[in-house]
TIDOMAR-136955 format. One record per residue (C-alpha): residue number from 0; residue in three letters; x negated, y negated, z negated. Coordinates in nm, 3 decimals, padded with zeros to 5 digits. Example, Ala and Ser with C-alpha at 12.3 -4.5 7.8 and 13.67 -1.06 7.14 Angstrom:
<pt i="0" aa="ALA" px="-01.230" py="00.450" pz="-00.780"/>
<pt i="1" aa="SER" px="-01.367" py="00.106" pz="-00.714"/>
***
This chain:
<pt i="0" aa="UNK" px="-13.183" py="-15.009" pz="-08.313"/>
<pt i="1" aa="UNK" px="-12.904" py="-14.951" pz="-08.597"/>
<pt i="2" aa="UNK" px="-12.752" py="-14.634" pz="-08.626"/>
<pt i="3" aa="UNK" px="-12.371" py="-14.584" pz="-08.789"/>
<pt i="4" aa="UNK" px="-12.362" py="-14.348" pz="-09.051"/>
<pt i="5" aa="UNK" px="-12.022" py="-14.120" pz="-09.038"/>
<pt i="6" aa="UNK" px="-11.914" py="-14.020" pz="-09.313"/>
<pt i="7" aa="UNK" px="-11.953" py="-13.633" pz="-09.401"/>
<pt i="8" aa="UNK" px="-11.525" py="-13.642" pz="-09.458"/>
<pt i="9" aa="UNK" px="-11.455" py="-13.766" pz="-09.105"/>
<pt i="10" aa="UNK" px="-11.688" py="-13.533" pz="-08.945"/>
<pt i="11" aa="UNK" px="-11.527" py="-13.204" pz="-09.141"/>
<pt i="12" aa="UNK" px="-11.187" py="-13.330" pz="-09.114"/>
<pt i="13" aa="UNK" px="-11.247" py="-13.362" pz="-08.740"/>
<pt i="14" aa="UNK" px="-11.436" py="-13.012" pz="-08.726"/>
<pt i="15" aa="UNK" px="-11.057" py="-12.879" pz="-08.968"/>
<pt i="16" aa="UNK" px="-10.837" py="-13.036" pz="-08.687"/>
<pt i="17" aa="UNK" px="-11.049" py="-12.875" pz="-08.347"/>
<pt i="18" aa="UNK" px="-11.078" py="-12.549" pz="-08.560"/>
<pt i="19" aa="UNK" px="-10.694" py="-12.562" pz="-08.599"/>
<pt i="20" aa="UNK" px="-10.585" py="-12.715" pz="-08.241"/>
<pt i="21" aa="UNK" px="-10.789" py="-12.404" pz="-08.131"/>
<pt i="22" aa="UNK" px="-10.631" py="-12.114" pz="-08.292"/>
<pt i="23" aa="UNK" px="-10.306" py="-12.343" pz="-08.258"/>
<pt i="24" aa="UNK" px="-10.245" py="-12.127" pz="-07.890"/>
<pt i="25" aa="UNK" px="-09.988" py="-11.881" pz="-07.912"/>
<pt i="26" aa="UNK" px="-09.899" py="-11.651" pz="-07.720"/>
<pt i="27" aa="UNK" px="-09.542" py="-11.728" pz="-07.540"/>
<pt i="28" aa="UNK" px="-09.252" py="-11.593" pz="-07.763"/>
<pt i="29" aa="UNK" px="-09.115" py="-11.248" pz="-07.738"/>
<pt i="30" aa="UNK" px="-08.792" py="-11.214" pz="-07.606"/>
<pt i="31" aa="UNK" px="-08.536" py="-10.927" pz="-07.605"/>
<pt i="32" aa="UNK" px="-08.563" py="-10.690" pz="-07.291"/>
<pt i="33" aa="UNK" px="-08.362" py="-10.391" pz="-07.408"/>
<pt i="34" aa="UNK" px="-08.001" py="-10.491" pz="-07.555"/>
<pt i="35" aa="UNK" px="-07.937" py="-10.219" pz="-07.778"/>
<pt i="36" aa="UNK" px="-07.574" py="-10.123" pz="-07.596"/>
<pt i="37" aa="UNK" px="-07.732" py="-09.989" pz="-07.298"/>
<pt i="38" aa="UNK" px="-08.020" py="-09.966" pz="-07.056"/>
<pt i="39" aa="UNK" px="-07.961" py="-10.283" pz="-06.834"/>
<pt i="40" aa="UNK" px="-08.263" py="-10.382" pz="-06.710"/>
<pt i="41" aa="UNK" px="-08.426" py="-10.080" pz="-06.727"/>
<pt i="42" aa="UNK" px="-08.433" py="-09.798" pz="-06.447"/>
<pt i="43" aa="UNK" px="-08.283" py="-09.495" pz="-06.581"/>
<pt i="44" aa="UNK" px="-08.441" py="-09.131" pz="-06.437"/>
<pt i="45" aa="UNK" px="-08.186" py="-08.983" pz="-06.180"/>
<pt i="46" aa="UNK" px="-07.914" py="-08.786" pz="-06.378"/>
<pt i="47" aa="UNK" px="-08.055" py="-08.913" pz="-06.681"/>
<pt i="48" aa="UNK" px="-07.997" py="-08.727" pz="-07.027"/>
<pt i="49" aa="UNK" px="-08.274" py="-08.810" pz="-07.171"/>
<pt i="50" aa="UNK" px="-08.203" py="-09.181" pz="-07.247"/>
<pt i="51" aa="UNK" px="-07.967" py="-09.299" pz="-07.465"/>
<pt i="52" aa="UNK" px="-07.859" py="-09.678" pz="-07.619"/>
<pt i="53" aa="UNK" px="-07.677" py="-09.687" pz="-07.979"/>
<pt i="54" aa="UNK" px="-07.652" py="-09.945" pz="-08.231"/>
<pt i="55" aa="UNK" px="-07.943" py="-10.127" pz="-08.148"/>
<pt i="56" aa="UNK" px="-08.185" py="-09.791" pz="-08.081"/>
<pt i="57" aa="UNK" px="-08.328" py="-09.654" pz="-07.791"/>
<pt i="58" aa="UNK" px="-08.355" py="-09.239" pz="-07.803"/>
<pt i="59" aa="UNK" px="-08.567" py="-09.035" pz="-07.589"/>
<pt i="60" aa="UNK" px="-08.482" py="-08.671" pz="-07.640"/>
<pt i="61" aa="UNK" px="-08.590" py="-08.365" pz="-07.449"/>
<pt i="62" aa="UNK" px="-08.363" py="-08.191" pz="-07.269"/>
<pt i="63" aa="UNK" px="-08.342" py="-07.822" pz="-07.311"/>
<pt i="64" aa="UNK" px="-08.599" py="-07.713" pz="-06.973"/>
<pt i="65" aa="UNK" px="-08.864" py="-07.951" pz="-07.159"/>
<pt i="66" aa="UNK" px="-08.865" py="-08.180" pz="-06.829"/>
<pt i="67" aa="UNK" px="-09.007" py="-08.495" pz="-06.952"/>
<pt i="68" aa="UNK" px="-08.888" py="-08.868" pz="-06.787"/>
<pt i="69" aa="UNK" px="-09.019" py="-09.244" pz="-06.813"/>
<pt i="70" aa="UNK" px="-08.784" py="-09.477" pz="-06.832"/>
<pt i="71" aa="UNK" px="-08.915" py="-09.794" pz="-06.607"/>
<pt i="72" aa="UNK" px="-08.843" py="-10.185" pz="-06.670"/>
<pt i="73" aa="UNK" px="-08.655" py="-10.334" pz="-06.303"/>
<pt i="74" aa="UNK" px="-08.906" py="-10.578" pz="-06.289"/>
<pt i="75" aa="UNK" px="-09.268" py="-10.586" pz="-06.181"/>
<pt i="76" aa="UNK" px="-09.548" py="-10.763" pz="-06.402"/>
<pt i="77" aa="UNK" px="-09.883" py="-10.899" pz="-06.385"/>
<pt i="78" aa="UNK" px="-10.006" py="-11.010" pz="-06.737"/>
<pt i="79" aa="UNK" px="-09.791" py="-10.987" pz="-07.050"/>
<pt i="80" aa="UNK" px="-09.671" py="-10.881" pz="-07.382"/>
<pt i="81" aa="UNK" px="-09.461" py="-10.591" pz="-07.447"/>
<pt i="82" aa="UNK" px="-09.385" py="-10.508" pz="-07.870"/>
<pt i="83" aa="UNK" px="-09.181" py="-10.274" pz="-07.989"/>
<pt i="84" aa="UNK" px="-09.076" py="-10.075" pz="-08.348"/>
<pt i="85" aa="UNK" px="-09.118" py="-09.680" pz="-08.287"/>
<pt i="86" aa="UNK" px="-09.024" py="-09.402" pz="-08.546"/>
<pt i="87" aa="UNK" px="-09.110" py="-09.058" pz="-08.487"/>
<pt i="88" aa="UNK" px="-08.809" py="-08.766" pz="-08.456"/>
<pt i="89" aa="UNK" px="-08.809" py="-08.397" pz="-08.437"/>
<pt i="90" aa="UNK" px="-09.068" py="-08.212" pz="-08.258"/>
<pt i="91" aa="UNK" px="-09.400" py="-08.291" pz="-08.143"/>
<pt i="92" aa="UNK" px="-09.415" py="-08.639" pz="-08.064"/>
<pt i="93" aa="UNK" px="-09.580" py="-08.702" pz="-07.716"/>
<pt i="94" aa="UNK" px="-09.483" py="-09.057" pz="-07.595"/>
<pt i="95" aa="UNK" px="-09.629" py="-09.348" pz="-07.464"/>
<pt i="96" aa="UNK" px="-09.634" py="-09.723" pz="-07.253"/>
<pt i="97" aa="UNK" px="-09.730" py="-09.684" pz="-06.949"/>
<pt i="98" aa="UNK" px="-09.900" py="-10.035" pz="-06.804"/>
<pt i="99" aa="UNK" px="-09.829" py="-10.149" pz="-06.421"/>
<pt i="100" aa="UNK" px="-09.833" py="-09.769" pz="-06.355"/>
<pt i="101" aa="UNK" px="-09.817" py="-09.416" pz="-06.462"/>
<pt i="102" aa="UNK" px="-10.200" py="-09.365" pz="-06.393"/>
<pt i="103" aa="UNK" px="-10.220" py="-09.650" pz="-06.740"/>
<pt i="104" aa="UNK" px="-10.107" py="-09.549" pz="-07.078"/>
<pt i="105" aa="UNK" px="-10.119" py="-09.623" pz="-07.431"/>
<pt i="106" aa="UNK" px="-10.054" py="-09.294" pz="-07.620"/>
<pt i="107" aa="UNK" px="-09.738" py="-09.294" pz="-07.881"/>
<pt i="108" aa="UNK" px="-09.802" py="-08.963" pz="-08.084"/>
<pt i="109" aa="UNK" px="-10.007" py="-08.666" pz="-08.061"/>
<pt i="110" aa="UNK" px="-10.239" py="-08.569" pz="-07.765"/>
<pt i="111" aa="UNK" px="-10.124" py="-08.285" pz="-07.512"/>
<pt i="112" aa="UNK" px="-10.525" py="-08.211" pz="-07.460"/>
<pt i="113" aa="UNK" px="-10.673" py="-08.285" pz="-07.838"/>
<pt i="114" aa="UNK" px="-10.392" py="-08.141" pz="-08.068"/>
<pt i="115" aa="UNK" px="-10.383" py="-08.480" pz="-08.277"/>
<pt i="116" aa="UNK" px="-10.288" py="-08.826" pz="-08.276"/>
<pt i="117" aa="UNK" px="-10.413" py="-09.077" pz="-08.056"/>
<pt i="118" aa="UNK" px="-10.151" py="-09.320" pz="-08.125"/>
<pt i="119" aa="UNK" px="-10.290" py="-09.678" pz="-07.959"/>
<pt i="120" aa="UNK" px="-10.548" py="-09.518" pz="-07.755"/>
<pt i="121" aa="UNK" px="-10.561" py="-09.575" pz="-07.387"/>
<pt i="122" aa="UNK" px="-10.497" py="-09.217" pz="-07.180"/>
<pt i="123" aa="UNK" px="-10.619" py="-09.236" pz="-06.784"/>
<pt i="124" aa="UNK" px="-10.574" py="-08.929" pz="-06.592"/>
<pt i="125" aa="UNK" px="-10.905" py="-08.806" pz="-06.523"/>
<pt i="126" aa="UNK" px="-11.117" py="-08.978" pz="-06.752"/>
<pt i="127" aa="UNK" px="-10.861" py="-08.851" pz="-07.114"/>
<pt i="128" aa="UNK" px="-10.915" py="-09.088" pz="-07.333"/>
<pt i="129" aa="UNK" px="-11.212" py="-09.335" pz="-07.317"/>
<pt i="130" aa="UNK" px="-11.191" py="-09.509" pz="-07.650"/>
<pt i="131" aa="UNK" px="-10.994" py="-09.412" pz="-07.966"/>
<pt i="132" aa="UNK" px="-10.824" py="-09.681" pz="-08.156"/>
<pt i="133" aa="UNK" px="-10.983" py="-09.757" pz="-08.480"/>
<pt i="134" aa="UNK" px="-10.775" py="-09.731" pz="-08.833"/>
<pt i="135" aa="UNK" px="-10.449" py="-09.546" pz="-08.722"/>
<pt i="136" aa="UNK" px="-10.455" py="-09.280" pz="-09.001"/>
<pt i="137" aa="UNK" px="-10.400" py="-09.545" pz="-09.262"/>
<pt i="138" aa="UNK" px="-10.168" py="-09.744" pz="-09.056"/>
<pt i="139" aa="UNK" px="-09.941" py="-09.511" pz="-08.879"/>
<pt i="140" aa="UNK" px="-09.616" py="-09.458" pz="-09.062"/>
<pt i="141" aa="UNK" px="-09.510" py="-09.121" pz="-08.986"/>
<pt i="142" aa="UNK" px="-09.180" py="-09.129" pz="-09.180"/>
<pt i="143" aa="UNK" px="-09.062" py="-09.501" pz="-09.107"/>
<pt i="144" aa="UNK" px="-09.078" py="-09.784" pz="-08.846"/>
<pt i="145" aa="UNK" px="-09.396" py="-09.871" pz="-08.689"/>
<pt i="146" aa="UNK" px="-09.449" py="-10.191" pz="-08.466"/>
<pt i="147" aa="UNK" px="-09.688" py="-10.113" pz="-08.151"/>
<pt i="148" aa="UNK" px="-09.795" py="-10.445" pz="-07.961"/>
<pt i="149" aa="UNK" px="-09.998" py="-10.442" pz="-07.615"/>
<pt i="150" aa="UNK" px="-10.123" py="-10.728" pz="-07.463"/>
<pt i="151" aa="UNK" px="-10.218" py="-10.686" pz="-07.123"/>
<pt i="152" aa="UNK" px="-10.436" py="-10.944" pz="-06.934"/>
<pt i="153" aa="UNK" px="-10.581" py="-10.853" pz="-06.600"/>
<pt i="154" aa="UNK" px="-10.779" py="-10.532" pz="-06.672"/>
<pt i="155" aa="UNK" px="-10.793" py="-10.643" pz="-07.100"/>
<pt i="156" aa="UNK" px="-10.557" py="-10.437" pz="-07.236"/>
<pt i="157" aa="UNK" px="-10.532" py="-10.527" pz="-07.651"/>
<pt i="158" aa="UNK" px="-10.395" py="-10.361" pz="-07.895"/>
<pt i="159" aa="UNK" px="-10.217" py="-10.415" pz="-08.248"/>
<pt i="160" aa="UNK" px="-10.024" py="-10.151" pz="-08.511"/>
<pt i="161" aa="UNK" px="-09.836" py="-10.267" pz="-08.753"/>
<pt i="162" aa="UNK" px="-09.971" py="-10.590" pz="-08.776"/>
<pt i="163" aa="UNK" px="-10.332" py="-10.491" pz="-08.725"/>
<pt i="164" aa="UNK" px="-10.567" py="-10.535" pz="-08.406"/>
<pt i="165" aa="UNK" px="-10.663" py="-10.162" pz="-08.315"/>
<pt i="166" aa="UNK" px="-10.829" py="-10.174" pz="-08.005"/>
<pt i="167" aa="UNK" px="-10.935" py="-10.395" pz="-07.731"/>
<pt i="168" aa="UNK" px="-11.032" py="-10.182" pz="-07.412"/>
<pt i="169" aa="UNK" px="-11.140" py="-10.322" pz="-07.037"/>
<pt i="170" aa="UNK" px="-10.984" py="-10.048" pz="-06.767"/>
<pt i="171" aa="UNK" px="-11.130" py="-10.058" pz="-06.414"/>
<pt i="172" aa="UNK" px="-10.879" py="-09.876" pz="-06.309"/>
<pt i="173" aa="UNK" px="-10.644" py="-10.124" pz="-06.409"/>
<pt i="174" aa="UNK" px="-10.361" py="-10.247" pz="-06.122"/>
<pt i="175" aa="UNK" px="-10.277" py="-10.608" pz="-06.067"/>
<pt i="176" aa="UNK" px="-09.887" py="-10.564" pz="-06.071"/>
<pt i="177" aa="UNK" px="-09.640" py="-10.294" pz="-06.186"/>
<pt i="178" aa="UNK" px="-09.334" py="-10.248" pz="-06.379"/>
<pt i="179" aa="UNK" px="-09.398" py="-10.130" pz="-06.774"/>
<pt i="180" aa="UNK" px="-09.272" py="-09.768" pz="-06.878"/>
<pt i="181" aa="UNK" px="-09.186" py="-09.554" pz="-07.176"/>
<pt i="182" aa="UNK" px="-09.262" py="-09.198" pz="-07.162"/>
<pt i="183" aa="UNK" px="-09.092" py="-08.865" pz="-07.309"/>
<pt i="184" aa="UNK" px="-09.369" py="-08.608" pz="-07.212"/>
<pt i="185" aa="UNK" px="-09.291" py="-08.328" pz="-07.039"/>
<pt i="186" aa="UNK" px="-09.368" py="-07.945" pz="-07.179"/>
<pt i="187" aa="UNK" px="-09.222" py="-08.141" pz="-07.543"/>
<pt i="188" aa="UNK" px="-08.917" py="-08.072" pz="-07.756"/>
<pt i="189" aa="UNK" px="-08.929" py="-08.350" pz="-07.976"/>
<pt i="190" aa="UNK" px="-08.724" py="-08.681" pz="-08.015"/>
<pt i="191" aa="UNK" px="-08.832" py="-09.072" pz="-08.033"/>
<pt i="192" aa="UNK" px="-08.691" py="-09.398" pz="-08.185"/>
<pt i="193" aa="UNK" px="-08.752" py="-09.726" pz="-08.024"/>
<pt i="194" aa="UNK" px="-08.571" py="-10.052" pz="-08.136"/>
<pt i="195" aa="UNK" px="-08.649" py="-10.444" pz="-08.085"/>
<pt i="196" aa="UNK" px="-08.828" py="-10.403" pz="-07.764"/>
<pt i="197" aa="UNK" px="-08.982" py="-10.776" pz="-07.721"/>
<pt i="198" aa="UNK" px="-09.156" py="-10.907" pz="-07.359"/>
<pt i="199" aa="UNK" px="-09.326" py="-11.207" pz="-07.273"/>
<pt i="200" aa="UNK" px="-09.500" py="-11.239" pz="-06.977"/>
<pt i="201" aa="UNK" px="-09.814" py="-11.421" pz="-06.962"/>
***
């Protein structure tokens, strides 16, 4: 029986093509969920004095009583990606992104319990911070805009800061569906700005 020899360049070409196809599977295009003018598409807290929209920027500012608040999306989601630019303002910044519930959060800024920055790390009530995001000290810009990207697929959260993946975490307390929220932590005198808030369902 004769076996035909396949030229090496054809094998290499096939492998390269296969690799390219596998890596060409991209996430859906992200779309704006903040229009830059008002809070359309979001559920503002009753008597809202914390969240304002102006010239493309969403600002969260503590009230005199430092009550804190959460700005939720109107819609609920299962698997999704949310991406946003954020910039620290005045005070002690303690914010975050809630994933489907108040009990699953990705921190932005300083942890009240640890008294240090825990940006991009998950916070879960009763568990604290079960894991810490990597390389944040080198990536985080304290006086400029940063970009956070959160991908939630089932119980797995993958986080990027300024284009670098800093965390992948499996949460055994994740829920299946819910809205996404931005936090202004109570007991803080602070401001934080967000812009270019983008979203995609998976």
